[in-house]
C-alpha positions in Angstrom: 171.0 -90.5 62.1 168.1 -91.6 59.8 166.8 -95.2 60.0 164.4 -96.8 57.7 162.8 -100.2 56.7 163.0 -101.0 53.1 160.5 -103.4 51.8 161.5 -105.2 48.7 159.8 -107.4 46.1 161.9 -109.7 44.0 161.7 -112.0 41.0 160.5 -115.5 41.9 163.1 -117.5 43.7 165.6 -114.7 44.2 164.7 -113.5 47.8 167.5 -115.3 49.5 170.2 -114.2 47.1 168.9 -110.6 47.2 168.9 -110.5 51.0 172.4 -111.8 51.1 173.8 -109.4 48.6 172.0 -106.4 50.3 173.3 -107.4 53.8 176.8 -106.7 52.6 176.0 -103.0 51.8 177.5 -100.4 54.2 174.6 -98.9 56.2 172.3 -102.0 56.1 171.9 -103.3 59.6 169.6 -106.2 58.8 168.3 -107.9 55.7 165.9 -110.8 56.0 163.9 -112.9 53.4 160.3 -113.1 54.5 156.9 -114.4 53.3 153.9 -112.2 52.4 153.5 -109.3 50.0 157.1 -108.4 50.2 160.1 -110.9 49.8 162.9 -109.1 51.7 162.7 -106.5 54.6 165.9 -104.5 55.2 166.8 -102.2 58.1 169.2 -99.5 57.2 170.7 -96.3 58.5 172.4 -93.2 57.1 173.6 -89.8 58.3 170.6 -88.0 56.6 167.7 -88.6 54.2 169.8 -87.7 51.2 172.4 -90.4 52.1 169.6 -92.9 52.7 168.0 -92.1 49.3 171.3 -92.4 47.5 172.0 -95.9 49.2 168.5 -97.1 48.1 168.7 -95.8 44.5 172.5 -96.5 43.8 173.2 -99.6 45.8 170.1 -101.5 46.9 168.0 -101.0 43.7 171.1 -102.0 41.7 171.0 -105.6 43.2 169.9 -108.1 40.4 166.5 -109.6 41.1 164.7 -106.7 42.7 161.5 -105.6 41.1 160.2 -102.9 43.5 161.2 -101.1 46.7 159.3 -99.1 49.4 161.3 -97.1 51.8 159.6 -96.4 55.1 161.7 -94.0 57.3 161.5 -94.7 61.1 159.8 -91.8 63.0 159.8 -91.3 66.8 156.5 -89.7 67.8 
């Protein structure tokens, strides 16, 4: 299992709507709108890195109002 945080920048005024839509995507365990340099922070999980990448590109980035994403896989050192 691969887990990651996905940091999202949105168009002005779109953070709450984007977080709500992303929360419905299979594999997303948490989606919160926040303040700071990013507007939404998502925690997601997938069976492997390839599936995680497909989720981000095909489903998360497809949500209207997103301008940029940054995917940060969780590592256990």
